[in-house]
N, CA, C and O atoms as CSV, one atom per row, in Angstrom:
chain,resi,resn,atom,element,x,y,z
A,1,MET,N,N,19.723,-9.306,8.968
A,1,MET,CA,C,19.619,-8.803,7.620
A,1,MET,C,C,18.141,-8.542,7.303
A,1,MET,O,O,17.278,-9.364,7.611
A,2,ALA,N,N,17.871,-7.423,6.702
A,2,ALA,CA,C,16.498,-7.040,6.331
A,2,ALA,C,C,15.931,-8.003,5.302
A,2,ALA,O,O,16.669,-8.630,4.543
A,3,PHE,N,N,14.600,-8.111,5.288
A,3,PHE,CA,C,13.923,-8.961,4.314
A,3,PHE,C,C,12.688,-8.250,3.785
A,3,PHE,O,O,12.158,-7.341,4.424
A,4,LEU,N,N,12.239,-8.672,2.611
A,4,LEU,CA,C,11.053,-8.109,1.977
A,4,LEU,C,C,9.849,-8.972,2.316
A,4,LEU,O,O,9.969,-10.184,2.492
A,5,LEU,N,N,8.681,-8.331,2.407
A,5,LEU,CA,C,7.448,-9.014,2.765
A,5,LEU,C,C,6.312,-8.397,1.972
A,5,LEU,O,O,6.265,-7.180,1.795
A,6,THR,N,N,5.391,-9.231,1.491
A,6,THR,CA,C,4.192,-8.730,0.838
A,6,THR,C,C,3.039,-9.670,1.127
A,6,THR,O,O,3.242,-10.840,1.450
A,7,TYR,N,N,1.832,-9.152,1.010
A,7,TYR,CA,C,0.637,-9.964,1.202
A,7,TYR,C,C,0.384,-10.861,-0.002
A,7,TYR,O,O,-0.138,-11.966,0.148
A,8,GLY,N,N,0.743,-10.404,-1.179
A,8,GLY,CA,C,0.547,-11.185,-2.384
A,8,GLY,C,C,-0.814,-10.998,-3.042
A,8,GLY,O,O,-1.132,-11.704,-4.000
A,9,ASP,N,N,-1.633,-10.057,-2.546
A,9,ASP,CA,C,-2.960,-9.861,-3.158
A,9,ASP,C,C,-3.072,-8.515,-3.858
A,9,ASP,O,O,-4.175,-8.029,-4.108
A,10,GLY,N,N,-1.952,-7.925,-4.167
A,10,GLY,CA,C,-1.954,-6.663,-4.891
A,10,GLY,C,C,-0.813,-6.645,-5.877
A,10,GLY,O,O,0.149,-7.403,-5.746
A,11,VAL,N,N,-0.921,-5.778,-6.868
A,11,VAL,CA,C,0.147,-5.633,-7.851
A,11,VAL,C,C,0.555,-4.172,-7.927
A,11,VAL,O,O,-0.257,-3.267,-7.731
A,12,SER,N,N,1.825,-3.966,-8.213
A,12,SER,CA,C,2.358,-2.613,-8.223
A,12,SER,C,C,3.640,-2.576,-9.033
A,12,SER,O,O,4.255,-3.606,-9.310
A,13,ASN,N,N,4.022,-1.385,-9.400
A,13,ASN,CA,C,5.321,-1.183,-10.031
A,13,ASN,C,C,6.267,-0.505,-9.047
A,13,ASN,O,O,7.152,0.252,-9.447
A,14,VAL,N,N,6.075,-0.780,-7.757
A,14,VAL,CA,C,6.925,-0.181,-6.733
A,14,VAL,C,C,8.395,-0.507,-7.045
A,14,VAL,O,O,8.740,-1.648,-7.350
A,15,ASP,N,N,9.231,0.498,-6.964
A,15,ASP,CA,C,10.659,0.349,-7.218
A,15,ASP,C,C,11.293,-0.214,-5.941
A,15,ASP,O,O,11.483,0.508,-4.963
A,16,LEU,N,N,11.613,-1.495,-5.964
A,16,LEU,CA,C,12.127,-2.151,-4.760
A,16,LEU,C,C,13.453,-1.564,-4.299
A,16,LEU,O,O,13.710,-1.507,-3.097
A,17,ASP,N,N,14.297,-1.126,-5.224
A,17,ASP,CA,C,15.557,-0.495,-4.824
A,17,ASP,C,C,15.292,0.777,-4.025
A,17,ASP,O,O,15.947,1.024,-3.012
A,18,LYS,N,N,14.325,1.592,-4.482
A,18,LYS,CA,C,13.989,2.820,-3.753
A,18,LYS,C,C,13.352,2.508,-2.406
A,18,LYS,O,O,13.615,3.193,-1.418
A,19,LEU,N,N,12.513,1.474,-2.366
A,19,LEU,CA,C,11.899,1.055,-1.107
A,19,LEU,C,C,12.976,0.630,-0.110
A,19,LEU,O,O,12.951,1.047,1.048
A,20,ILE,N,N,13.910,-0.190,-0.553
A,20,ILE,CA,C,14.995,-0.660,0.317
A,20,ILE,C,C,15.871,0.500,0.758
A,20,ILE,O,O,16.265,0.567,1.923
A,21,ASN,N,N,16.184,1.421,-0.158
A,21,ASN,CA,C,17.003,2.585,0.211
A,21,ASN,C,C,16.292,3.461,1.237
A,21,ASN,O,O,16.935,3.988,2.144
A,22,CYS,N,N,14.988,3.623,1.108
A,22,CYS,CA,C,14.206,4.375,2.086
A,22,CYS,C,C,14.318,3.705,3.455
A,22,CYS,O,O,14.506,4.375,4.471
A,23,HIS,N,N,14.203,2.387,3.468
A,23,HIS,CA,C,14.301,1.631,4.721
A,23,HIS,C,C,15.676,1.832,5.362
A,23,HIS,O,O,15.775,2.105,6.558
A,24,LYS,N,N,16.717,1.696,4.569
A,24,LYS,CA,C,18.089,1.858,5.086
A,24,LYS,C,C,18.306,3.273,5.615
A,24,LYS,O,O,18.910,3.466,6.671
A,25,LYS,N,N,17.807,4.261,4.872
A,25,LYS,CA,C,17.992,5.662,5.254
A,25,LYS,C,C,17.340,5.973,6.602
A,25,LYS,O,O,17.899,6.711,7.414
A,26,ASN,N,N,16.150,5.404,6.835
A,26,ASN,CA,C,15.416,5.706,8.057
A,26,ASN,C,C,15.861,4.875,9.252
A,26,ASN,O,O,15.648,5.287,10.392
A,27,GLY,N,N,16.472,3.718,9.022
A,27,GLY,CA,C,17.006,2.911,10.102
A,27,GLY,C,C,15.973,2.407,11.102
A,27,GLY,O,O,16.282,2.254,12.284
A,28,LYS,N,N,14.761,2.151,10.649
A,28,LYS,CA,C,13.698,1.669,11.534
A,28,LYS,C,C,13.486,0.169,11.344
A,28,LYS,O,O,14.092,-0.445,10.466
A,29,ILE,N,N,12.629,-0.409,12.167
A,29,ILE,CA,C,12.387,-1.850,12.106
A,29,ILE,C,C,11.561,-2.239,10.895
A,29,ILE,O,O,11.793,-3.291,10.299
A,30,MET,N,N,10.585,-1.393,10.519
A,30,MET,CA,C,9.725,-1.737,9.381
A,30,MET,C,C,9.447,-0.516,8.528
A,30,MET,O,O,9.207,0.577,9.039
A,31,THR,N,N,9.481,-0.719,7.216
A,31,THR,CA,C,9.073,0.294,6.252
A,31,THR,C,C,7.935,-0.302,5.440
A,31,THR,O,O,8.057,-1.402,4.902
A,32,LEU,N,N,6.836,0.421,5.352
A,32,LEU,CA,C,5.720,-0.050,4.530
A,32,LEU,C,C,5.550,0.872,3.349
A,32,LEU,O,O,5.829,2.068,3.432
A,33,THR,N,N,5.098,0.317,2.262
A,33,THR,CA,C,4.816,1.101,1.072
A,33,THR,C,C,3.428,1.701,1.225
A,33,THR,O,O,2.444,0.976,1.367
A,34,SER,N,N,3.351,3.014,1.195
A,34,SER,CA,C,2.059,3.688,1.297
A,34,SER,C,C,1.636,4.140,-0.096
A,34,SER,O,O,2.455,4.577,-0.904
A,35,VAL,N,N,0.342,4.024,-0.351
A,35,VAL,CA,C,-0.214,4.346,-1.663
A,35,VAL,C,C,-1.508,5.128,-1.490
A,35,VAL,O,O,-2.117,5.130,-0.420
A,36,GLN,N,N,-1.906,5.785,-2.556
A,36,GLN,CA,C,-3.196,6.474,-2.600
A,36,GLN,C,C,-4.032,5.804,-3.683
A,36,GLN,O,O,-3.836,6.058,-4.871
A,37,PRO,N,N,-4.966,4.945,-3.269
A,37,PRO,CA,C,-5.745,4.208,-4.262
A,37,PRO,C,C,-6.680,5.106,-5.050
A,37,PRO,O,O,-7.088,6.172,-4.589
A,38,GLU,N,N,-7.009,4.645,-6.255
A,38,GLU,CA,C,-7.967,5.390,-7.066
A,38,GLU,C,C,-9.339,5.301,-6.424
A,38,GLU,O,O,-9.673,4.313,-5.770
A,39,GLY,N,N,-10.119,6.336,-6.618
A,39,GLY,CA,C,-11.484,6.323,-6.111
A,39,GLY,C,C,-12.349,5.375,-6.920
A,39,GLY,O,O,-12.069,5.102,-8.088
A,40,ARG,N,N,-13.396,4.877,-6.290
A,40,ARG,CA,C,-14.298,3.967,-7.006
A,40,ARG,C,C,-15.547,4.671,-7.487
A,40,ARG,O,O,-16.264,4.152,-8.343
A,41,PHE,N,N,-15.817,5.851,-6.944
A,41,PHE,CA,C,-17.067,6.530,-7.249
A,41,PHE,C,C,-16.801,7.999,-7.560
A,41,PHE,O,O,-15.721,8.521,-7.282
A,42,GLY,N,N,-17.791,8.649,-8.134
A,42,GLY,CA,C,-17.706,10.078,-8.357
A,42,GLY,C,C,-17.768,10.807,-7.016
A,42,GLY,O,O,-18.566,10.455,-6.147
A,43,ALA,N,N,-16.928,11.815,-6.856
A,43,ALA,CA,C,-16.864,12.566,-5.604
A,43,ALA,C,C,-17.575,13.910,-5.766
A,43,ALA,O,O,-17.433,14.587,-6.784
A,44,LEU,N,N,-18.327,14.271,-4.758
A,44,LEU,CA,C,-19.077,15.522,-4.777
A,44,LEU,C,C,-18.566,16.465,-3.704
A,44,LEU,O,O,-18.232,16.049,-2.595
A,45,GLU,N,N,-18.513,17.739,-4.053
A,45,GLU,CA,C,-18.280,18.788,-3.062
A,45,GLU,C,C,-19.589,19.551,-2.964
A,45,GLU,O,O,-20.021,20.194,-3.921
A,46,LEU,N,N,-20.214,19.473,-1.801
A,46,LEU,CA,C,-21.548,20.044,-1.638
A,46,LEU,C,C,-21.540,21.336,-0.836
A,46,LEU,O,O,-20.720,21.548,0.058
A,47,GLU,N,N,-22.487,22.186,-1.197
A,47,GLU,CA,C,-22.816,23.386,-0.416
A,47,GLU,C,C,-24.327,23.318,-0.232
A,47,GLU,O,O,-25.094,23.740,-1.099
A,48,GLY,N,N,-24.742,22.776,0.919
A,48,GLY,CA,C,-26.157,22.468,1.089
A,48,GLY,C,C,-26.506,21.355,0.119
A,48,GLY,O,O,-25.885,20.293,0.131
A,49,ASP,N,N,-27.513,21.604,-0.730
A,49,ASP,CA,C,-27.896,20.626,-1.748
A,49,ASP,C,C,-27.246,20.902,-3.100
A,49,ASP,O,O,-27.384,20.106,-4.029
A,50,LEU,N,N,-26.550,22.010,-3.213
A,50,LEU,CA,C,-25.918,22.408,-4.468
A,50,LEU,C,C,-24.577,21.695,-4.626
A,50,LEU,O,O,-23.737,21.720,-3.727
A,51,ILE,N,N,-24.393,21.065,-5.770
A,51,ILE,CA,C,-23.106,20.424,-6.059
A,51,ILE,C,C,-22.169,21.491,-6.596
A,51,ILE,O,O,-22.368,22.017,-7.691
A,52,ARG,N,N,-21.136,21.807,-5.805
A,52,ARG,CA,C,-20.167,22.837,-6.181
A,52,ARG,C,C,-19.072,22.273,-7.090
A,52,ARG,O,O,-18.498,22.987,-7.913
A,53,LYS,N,N,-18.800,20.984,-6.923
A,53,LYS,CA,C,-17.742,20.373,-7.723
A,53,LYS,C,C,-18.037,18.888,-7.850
A,53,LYS,O,O,-18.473,18.247,-6.894
A,54,PHE,N,N,-17.796,18.348,-9.038
A,54,PHE,CA,C,-17.948,16.924,-9.289
A,54,PHE,C,C,-16.667,16.413,-9.927
A,54,PHE,O,O,-16.150,17.020,-10.864
A,55,ALA,N,N,-16.156,15.301,-9.421
A,55,ALA,CA,C,-14.971,14.672,-10.015
A,55,ALA,C,C,-15.237,13.176,-10.119
A,55,ALA,O,O,-15.506,12.523,-9.111
A,56,GLU,N,N,-15.164,12.634,-11.315
A,56,GLU,CA,C,-15.403,11.207,-11.519
A,56,GLU,C,C,-14.172,10.409,-11.121
A,56,GLU,O,O,-13.089,10.575,-11.684
A,57,LYS,N,N,-14.362,9.549,-10.150
A,57,LYS,CA,C,-13.333,8.637,-9.642
A,57,LYS,C,C,-11.980,9.323,-9.415
A,57,LYS,O,O,-10.987,8.951,-10.041
A,58,PRO,N,N,-11.936,10.314,-8.532
A,58,PRO,CA,C,-10.654,10.967,-8.245
A,58,PRO,C,C,-9.721,9.989,-7.528
A,58,PRO,O,O,-10.166,8.984,-6.974
A,59,LYS,N,N,-8.449,10.291,-7.546
A,59,LYS,CA,C,-7.467,9.437,-6.885
A,59,LYS,C,C,-7.617,9.580,-5.378
A,59,LYS,O,O,-7.089,10.511,-4.772
A,60,GLY,N,N,-8.345,8.642,-4.786
A,60,GLY,CA,C,-8.500,8.590,-3.341
A,60,GLY,C,C,-9.003,9.879,-2.737
A,60,GLY,O,O,-9.472,10.773,-3.442
A,61,ASP,N,N,-8.901,9.965,-1.440
A,61,ASP,CA,C,-9.352,11.163,-0.725
A,61,ASP,C,C,-8.175,11.942,-0.171
A,61,ASP,O,O,-8.344,12.798,0.697
A,62,GLY,N,N,-6.989,11.650,-0.667
A,62,GLY,CA,C,-5.790,12.307,-0.180
A,62,GLY,C,C,-5.098,11.522,0.916
A,62,GLY,O,O,-3.979,11.854,1.307
A,63,SER,N,N,-5.754,10.482,1.418
A,63,SER,CA,C,-5.168,9.661,2.479
A,63,SER,C,C,-4.205,8.639,1.885
A,63,SER,O,O,-4.403,8.143,0.776
A,64,TRP,N,N,-3.184,8.344,2.631
A,64,TRP,CA,C,-2.249,7.291,2.269
A,64,TRP,C,C,-2.667,6.021,3.006
A,64,TRP,O,O,-3.044,6.081,4.176
A,65,ILE,N,N,-2.604,4.878,2.332
A,65,ILE,CA,C,-2.959,3.614,2.954
A,65,ILE,C,C,-1.799,2.625,2.836
A,65,ILE,O,O,-0.844,2.851,2.094
A,66,ASN,N,N,-1.901,1.546,3.570
A,66,ASN,CA,C,-0.916,0.480,3.528
A,66,ASN,C,C,-1.022,-0.248,2.193
A,66,ASN,O,O,-2.055,-0.847,1.893
A,67,GLY,N,N,0.043,-0.200,1.388
A,67,GLY,CA,C,0.052,-0.838,0.080
A,67,GLY,C,C,0.491,-2.291,0.091
A,67,GLY,O,O,0.438,-2.960,-0.941
A,68,GLY,N,N,0.927,-2.794,1.250
A,68,GLY,CA,C,1.218,-4.212,1.376
A,68,GLY,C,C,2.587,-4.685,0.921
A,68,GLY,O,O,2.800,-5.889,0.785
A,69,PHE,N,N,3.519,-3.777,0.683
A,69,PHE,CA,C,4.893,-4.150,0.359
A,69,PHE,C,C,5.783,-3.573,1.464
A,69,PHE,O,O,5.728,-2.375,1.740
A,70,PHE,N,N,6.598,-4.416,2.093
A,70,PHE,CA,C,7.357,-4.030,3.278
A,70,PHE,C,C,8.822,-4.412,3.173
A,70,PHE,O,O,9.201,-5.318,2.431
A,71,VAL,N,N,9.642,-3.690,3.944
A,71,VAL,CA,C,10.998,-4.112,4.261
A,71,VAL,C,C,11.046,-4.189,5.778
A,71,VAL,O,O,10.647,-3.250,6.467
A,72,CYS,N,N,11.534,-5.305,6.295
A,72,CYS,CA,C,11.534,-5.537,7.743
A,72,CYS,C,C,12.920,-5.956,8.226
A,72,CYS,O,O,13.669,-6.639,7.528
A,73,GLU,N,N,13.228,-5.530,9.422
A,73,GLU,CA,C,14.394,-6.025,10.130
A,73,GLU,C,C,13.949,-7.235,10.955
A,73,GLU,O,O,12.781,-7.314,11.337
A,74,PRO,N,N,14.849,-8.173,11.238
A,74,PRO,CA,C,14.477,-9.337,12.042
A,74,PRO,C,C,13.855,-8.975,13.394
A,74,PRO,O,O,13.098,-9.769,13.953
A,75,LYS,N,N,14.160,-7.793,13.924
A,75,LYS,CA,C,13.572,-7.368,15.205
A,75,LYS,C,C,12.050,-7.269,15.134
A,75,LYS,O,O,11.388,-7.179,16.168
A,76,VAL,N,N,11.487,-7.283,13.920
A,76,VAL,CA,C,10.033,-7.234,13.786
A,76,VAL,C,C,9.395,-8.425,14.491
A,76,VAL,O,O,8.265,-8.333,14.971
A,77,PHE,N,N,10.113,-9.541,14.555
A,77,PHE,CA,C,9.562,-10.741,15.195
A,77,PHE,C,C,9.375,-10.554,16.702
A,77,PHE,O,O,8.590,-11.272,17.321
A,78,ASP,N,N,10.084,-9.602,17.291
A,78,ASP,CA,C,9.876,-9.294,18.715
A,78,ASP,C,C,8.481,-8.723,18.957
A,78,ASP,O,O,7.976,-8.761,20.079
A,79,TYR,N,N,7.867,-8.200,17.914
A,79,TYR,CA,C,6.539,-7.591,18.017
A,79,TYR,C,C,5.418,-8.589,17.698
A,79,TYR,O,O,4.239,-8.284,17.880
A,80,ILE,N,N,5.786,-9.756,17.230
A,80,ILE,CA,C,4.794,-10.781,16.880
A,80,ILE,C,C,4.775,-11.796,18.019
A,80,ILE,O,O,5.539,-12.761,18.028
A,81,THR,N,N,3.897,-11.556,18.964
A,81,THR,CA,C,3.912,-12.348,20.195
A,81,THR,C,C,2.835,-13.420,20.248
A,81,THR,O,O,2.870,-14.271,21.136
A,82,GLY,N,N,1.884,-13.403,19.329
A,82,GLY,CA,C,0.792,-14.376,19.362
A,82,GLY,C,C,0.953,-15.528,18.399
A,82,GLY,O,O,-0.012,-16.240,18.119
A,83,GLY,N,N,2.153,-15.726,17.886
A,83,GLY,CA,C,2.372,-16.823,16.939
A,83,GLY,C,C,1.589,-16.633,15.658
A,83,GLY,O,O,1.409,-15.510,15.187
A,84,ASP,N,N,1.123,-17.740,15.096
A,84,ASP,CA,C,0.415,-17.707,13.815
A,84,ASP,C,C,-0.907,-16.965,13.880
A,84,ASP,O,O,-1.440,-16.571,12.843
A,85,SER,N,N,-1.448,-16.766,15.073
A,85,SER,CA,C,-2.727,-16.067,15.191
A,85,SER,C,C,-2.567,-14.546,15.219
A,85,SER,O,O,-3.559,-13.818,15.255
A,86,THR,N,N,-1.329,-14.069,15.203
A,86,THR,CA,C,-1.078,-12.627,15.237
A,86,THR,C,C,-1.530,-11.977,13.933
A,86,THR,O,O,-1.210,-12.459,12.847
A,87,ILE,N,N,-2.264,-10.894,14.049
A,87,ILE,CA,C,-2.654,-10.094,12.885
A,87,ILE,C,C,-1.643,-8.960,12.772
A,87,ILE,O,O,-1.613,-8.062,13.614
A,88,LEU,N,N,-0.828,-9.003,11.747
A,88,LEU,CA,C,0.286,-8.064,11.584
A,88,LEU,C,C,-0.151,-6.617,11.720
A,88,LEU,O,O,0.553,-5.810,12.327
A,89,GLU,N,N,-1.321,-6.276,11.155
A,89,GLU,CA,C,-1.769,-4.879,11.144
A,89,GLU,C,C,-2.299,-4.425,12.507
A,89,GLU,O,O,-2.529,-3.231,12.702
A,90,ARG,N,N,-2.487,-5.306,13.408
A,90,ARG,CA,C,-2.973,-4.930,14.744
A,90,ARG,C,C,-1.786,-4.638,15.659
A,90,ARG,O,O,-1.047,-3.680,15.434
A,91,SER,N,N,-1.610,-5.437,16.656
A,91,SER,CA,C,-0.608,-5.166,17.682
A,91,SER,C,C,0.801,-4.917,17.141
A,91,SER,O,O,1.433,-3.939,17.538
A,92,PRO,N,N,1.322,-5.780,16.236
A,92,PRO,CA,C,2.696,-5.522,15.793
A,92,PRO,C,C,2.889,-4.157,15.131
A,92,PRO,O,O,3.772,-3.396,15.528
A,93,MET,N,N,2.074,-3.843,14.127
A,93,MET,CA,C,2.270,-2.574,13.427
A,93,MET,C,C,1.851,-1.383,14.277
A,93,MET,O,O,2.470,-0.322,14.201
A,94,GLU,N,N,0.809,-1.544,15.085
A,94,GLU,CA,C,0.405,-0.461,15.982
A,94,GLU,C,C,1.512,-0.171,16.986
A,94,GLU,O,O,1.807,0.990,17.271
A,95,SER,N,N,2.125,-1.220,17.524
A,95,SER,CA,C,3.219,-1.035,18.478
A,95,SER,C,C,4.448,-0.435,17.810
A,95,SER,O,O,5.099,0.442,18.377
A,96,LEU,N,N,4.766,-0.901,16.613
A,96,LEU,CA,C,5.889,-0.328,15.873
A,96,LEU,C,C,5.676,1.170,15.654
A,96,LEU,O,O,6.598,1.968,15.822
A,97,ALA,N,N,4.457,1.542,15.278
A,97,ALA,CA,C,4.159,2.966,15.068
A,97,ALA,C,C,4.278,3.732,16.384
A,97,ALA,O,O,4.868,4.812,16.418
A,98,ASN,N,N,3.727,3.187,17.459
A,98,ASN,CA,C,3.813,3.849,18.769
A,98,ASN,C,C,5.252,4.010,19.235
A,98,ASN,O,O,5.585,4.978,19.919
A,99,ASN,N,N,6.106,3.059,18.862
A,99,ASN,CA,C,7.522,3.109,19.241
A,99,ASN,C,C,8.383,3.842,18.208
A,99,ASN,O,O,9.610,3.851,18.303
A,100,ARG,N,N,7.719,4.457,17.217
A,100,ARG,CA,C,8.405,5.219,16.176
A,100,ARG,C,C,9.404,4.353,15.394
A,100,ARG,O,O,10.501,4.792,15.049
A,101,GLU,N,N,8.985,3.110,15.126
A,101,GLU,CA,C,9.819,2.158,14.385
A,101,GLU,C,C,9.189,1.753,13.059
A,101,GLU,O,O,9.632,0.793,12.429
A,102,LEU,N,N,8.161,2.477,12.634
A,102,LEU,CA,C,7.454,2.180,11.391
A,102,LEU,C,C,7.464,3.433,10.527
A,102,LEU,O,O,6.999,4.491,10.953
A,103,VAL,N,N,7.993,3.314,9.316
A,103,VAL,CA,C,8.032,4.455,8.399
A,103,VAL,C,C,7.353,4.094,7.087
A,103,VAL,O,O,7.174,2.921,6.760
A,104,ALA,N,N,6.983,5.126,6.346
A,104,ALA,CA,C,6.293,4.952,5.071
A,104,ALA,C,C,7.201,5.324,3.909
A,104,ALA,O,O,7.906,6.333,3.940
A,105,TYR,N,N,7.163,4.497,2.906
A,105,TYR,CA,C,7.746,4.815,1.607
A,105,TYR,C,C,6.559,5.182,0.719
A,105,TYR,O,O,5.723,4.330,0.421
A,106,LYS,N,N,6.482,6.429,0.302
A,106,LYS,CA,C,5.347,6.890,-0.490
A,106,LYS,C,C,5.539,6.523,-1.963
A,106,LYS,O,O,6.443,7.009,-2.642
A,107,HIS,N,N,4.657,5.654,-2.417
A,107,HIS,CA,C,4.680,5.199,-3.814
A,107,HIS,C,C,3.506,5.870,-4.530
A,107,HIS,O,O,2.349,5.631,-4.185
A,108,ASP,N,N,3.800,6.696,-5.511
A,108,ASP,CA,C,2.726,7.447,-6.171
A,108,ASP,C,C,2.485,6.996,-7.618
A,108,ASP,O,O,1.915,7.728,-8.427
A,109,SER,N,N,2.929,5.789,-7.913
A,109,SER,CA,C,2.700,5.251,-9.253
A,109,SER,C,C,1.674,4.124,-9.154
A,109,SER,O,O,0.822,4.146,-8.266
A,110,PHE,N,N,1.742,3.150,-10.042
A,110,PHE,CA,C,0.694,2.130,-10.131
A,110,PHE,C,C,0.645,1.224,-8.907
A,110,PHE,O,O,1.669,0.714,-8.452
A,111,TRP,N,N,-0.555,1.036,-8.386
A,111,TRP,CA,C,-0.844,0.067,-7.319
A,111,TRP,C,C,-2.316,-0.280,-7.421
A,111,TRP,O,O,-3.160,0.598,-7.597
A,112,LYS,N,N,-2.616,-1.550,-7.311
A,112,LYS,CA,C,-4.015,-1.979,-7.332
A,112,LYS,C,C,-4.145,-3.273,-6.545
A,112,LYS,O,O,-3.341,-4.191,-6.709
A,113,PRO,N,N,-5.162,-3.343,-5.687
A,113,PRO,CA,C,-5.414,-4.603,-4.992
A,113,PRO,C,C,-6.136,-5.569,-5.924
A,113,PRO,O,O,-6.699,-5.161,-6.939
A,114,MET,N,N,-6.115,-6.830,-5.579
A,114,MET,CA,C,-6.940,-7.797,-6.292
A,114,MET,C,C,-7.813,-8.477,-5.239
A,114,MET,O,O,-7.634,-9.649,-4.909
A,115,ASP,N,N,-8.761,-7.696,-4.727
A,115,ASP,CA,C,-9.637,-8.152,-3.660
A,115,ASP,C,C,-10.998,-8.610,-4.158
A,115,ASP,O,O,-11.690,-9.367,-3.476
A,116,THR,N,N,-11.383,-8.156,-5.337
A,116,THR,CA,C,-12.725,-8.447,-5.838
A,116,THR,C,C,-12.639,-8.981,-7.263
A,116,THR,O,O,-11.603,-8.875,-7.918
A,117,LEU,N,N,-13.728,-9.548,-7.724
A,117,LEU,CA,C,-13.789,-10.008,-9.113
A,117,LEU,C,C,-13.564,-8.832,-10.065
A,117,LEU,O,O,-12.905,-8.975,-11.095
A,118,ARG,N,N,-14.113,-7.675,-9.714
A,118,ARG,CA,C,-13.928,-6.468,-10.527
A,118,ARG,C,C,-12.440,-6.129,-10.660
A,118,ARG,O,O,-11.970,-5.817,-11.755
A,119,ASP,N,N,-11.704,-6.188,-9.554
A,119,ASP,CA,C,-10.260,-5.929,-9.587
A,119,ASP,C,C,-9.561,-6.933,-10.495
A,119,ASP,O,O,-8.713,-6.557,-11.305
A,120,LYS,N,N,-9.913,-8.206,-10.363
A,120,LYS,CA,C,-9.294,-9.268,-11.160
A,120,LYS,C,C,-9.521,-9.021,-12.652
A,120,LYS,O,O,-8.590,-9.130,-13.450
A,121,VAL,N,N,-10.737,-8.693,-13.021
A,121,VAL,CA,C,-11.060,-8.444,-14.425
A,121,VAL,C,C,-10.259,-7.250,-14.950
A,121,VAL,O,O,-9.703,-7.307,-16.047
A,122,GLN,N,N,-10.200,-6.175,-14.171
A,122,GLN,CA,C,-9.442,-4.992,-14.608
A,122,GLN,C,C,-7.967,-5.317,-14.799
A,122,GLN,O,O,-7.364,-4.903,-15.789
A,123,LEU,N,N,-7.385,-6.050,-13.864
A,123,LEU,CA,C,-5.965,-6.402,-13.971
A,123,LEU,C,C,-5.710,-7.353,-15.136
A,123,LEU,O,O,-4.722,-7.199,-15.854
A,124,GLU,N,N,-6.584,-8.328,-15.328
A,124,GLU,CA,C,-6.420,-9.247,-16.456
A,124,GLU,C,C,-6.569,-8.524,-17.792
A,124,GLU,O,O,-5.896,-8.864,-18.765
A,125,THR,N,N,-7.443,-7.539,-17.835
A,125,THR,CA,C,-7.610,-6.753,-19.066
A,125,THR,C,C,-6.331,-5.975,-19.376
A,125,THR,O,O,-5.866,-5.971,-20.516
A,126,LEU,N,N,-5.772,-5.330,-18.381
A,126,LEU,CA,C,-4.505,-4.610,-18.590
A,126,LEU,C,C,-3.427,-5.567,-19.105
A,126,LEU,O,O,-2.687,-5.239,-20.032
A,127,TRP,N,N,-3.350,-6.740,-18.500
A,127,TRP,CA,C,-2.339,-7.722,-18.891
A,127,TRP,C,C,-2.549,-8.173,-20.337
A,127,TRP,O,O,-1.607,-8.186,-21.129
A,128,SER,N,N,-3.780,-8.542,-20.678
A,128,SER,CA,C,-4.048,-9.078,-22.021
A,128,SER,C,C,-3.868,-8.019,-23.104
A,128,SER,O,O,-3.600,-8.355,-24.257
A,129,GLN,N,N,-4.011,-6.748,-22.748
A,129,GLN,CA,C,-3.819,-5.665,-23.704
A,129,GLN,C,C,-2.366,-5.194,-23.769
A,129,GLN,O,O,-2.038,-4.268,-24.511
A,130,GLY,N,N,-1.501,-5.840,-22.987
A,130,GLY,CA,C,-0.089,-5.443,-22.981
A,130,GLY,C,C,0.137,-4.107,-22.303
A,130,GLY,O,O,1.122,-3.426,-22.591
A,131,ARG,N,N,-0.766,-3.718,-21.400
A,131,ARG,CA,C,-0.662,-2.421,-20.721
A,131,ARG,C,C,-0.500,-2.573,-19.220
A,131,ARG,O,O,-0.990,-1.738,-18.459
A,132,ALA,N,N,0.179,-3.626,-18.780
A,132,ALA,CA,C,0.340,-3.907,-17.349
A,132,ALA,C,C,1.492,-3.085,-16.777
A,132,ALA,O,O,2.655,-3.414,-17.010
A,133,PRO,N,N,1.185,-2.006,-16.023
A,133,PRO,CA,C,2.241,-1.148,-15.503
A,133,PRO,C,C,3.167,-1.849,-14.511
A,133,PRO,O,O,4.282,-1.389,-14.269
A,134,TRP,N,N,2.707,-2.960,-13.939
A,134,TRP,CA,C,3.530,-3.672,-12.970
A,134,TRP,C,C,4.544,-4.595,-13.636
A,134,TRP,O,O,5.438,-5.113,-12.966
A,135,LYS,N,N,4.419,-4.806,-14.929
A,135,LYS,CA,C,5.373,-5.668,-15.633
A,135,LYS,C,C,6.619,-4.838,-15.919
A,135,LYS,O,O,6.705,-4.138,-16.928
A,136,VAL,N,N,7.569,-4.933,-15.018
A,136,VAL,CA,C,8.789,-4.118,-15.124
A,136,VAL,C,C,9.991,-4.938,-15.539
A,136,VAL,O,O,11.119,-4.451,-15.466
A,137,TRP,N,N,9.781,-6.166,-15.971
A,137,TRP,CA,C,10.881,-7.026,-16.420
A,137,TRP,C,C,10.868,-7.148,-17.917
A,137,TRP,O,O,11.717,-7.831,-18.489
């Protein structure tokens, strides 16, 4: 039976029913939630030294990243061969991808890590103002 997994250091309003349905539809060993994080800095489009375009904190660079919310089949444990010292994002996920057993559920709504004090302050501010997009209950 499939199970859900998360790192616990990020918050999101990911729709778990849609994530699970994506996993079931694809029939793979692991489905990860992919997200496009907000940019932290102003982005420049340059032509030589001339700034052709400026965008303040655009949403990422168009790349999708691992958002840290997963649905896994028990067969995922066959890929974890180093016990507790195994780094999930290394050999297990790399091997799953190489074996075409890893799929992405694209989540384009709220997602934010809580890796830094700045992240913590921003998330606590949203919560205290009653504007927490991840509060879906």
